[in-house]
C-alpha positions, 0 to 999 in steps of 0.5 A: 500500500502506498502512503499519500502525505499531503503538504500545505502551508501559506504564501512564503511559509517555506513549503518548497523547502519541505517538498524539496527534501522529499524530492531529493530522497526520490519520492514522486511529487504531485504539485497542485500548482503545476497541475493548475498550469497544465489544465489551462494550456491552450485548447484545454477545456478549463481554459475555454471555461475561463475565457467564457467567464472572464472574457477574451482579454484574459487570453493572449494573442497566442492563445495562452492564459494571460495570468497577469490580467486574470490575476488583476481581476480576481485579486481585487474581487473575492466573488470573482476569485471564488468564481475562478475557483469554481471553474477550475475545481473539477478539472484540477481535482480530476487531474490531481487524483489521476496523478496521485493514482499513477504515482502510487503505483511507483512509490511507497510514499507519494507527496501531494503538494497542494496549496488549497488543501483544506479550502479545496477539501483535498485532505480527504484524499490524504493519509496524513496532512503536514502543514509548513508553519511560520508565525505571521511576522516571519511570514510577512518579512519573508514575503516582503523580501521575496516579492519585493513588496511593501508591508501593506501588500504583504499583509493583504496577500497573507490575509487573503488565505486561510490563516496558518494558525487554523491550518496548524490546528487541522494538521496531522503533522506540523513542520515548523519553519521559523528557524533555518532551512537546515532545522526544517529539513531535519524535521522532515528527515525525522518524519521519514525515519519514524514513518518509513524507517528511511535513514537520514 
């Protein structure tokens, strides 16, 4: 039997640090963001549905999704953001489930890296969910540095997501990323050793 570990977090919480440890150990990663890009490739049904809902201006002259244009529309308007999520959801869910099923045939452990794990109720498909946690000030500081944005913009981006404190309460496992990358990586290696007897 293959074990699926779902990994989630928040913007600039350091989820990729955790996922990269599993990747380095050779475990397959089903990445929700990559899947989300895949399902809106030119000609795909999800892209056509987005065009229908948001107009031809969200499509580039070459037939691709204009992410910036769409981002500007949905970032300012929570109703539009919810509309986009409703359109994407069935395509995204189907593709993620297919990729997880395929990965399960290849490995005893599959990592499902899904940003909207709880919001999209993907936790039901997981054997366990790990949340990569940082406190609010640390998250804000990292986001400002990473995206070169001011404090107000960083706070707005963080507040548009489910609070990490809430995700931490729902989690089966918490990887605390308030410290260094090395400390976080060590927590992941400890989890692997405890669950899969995999040597560090």
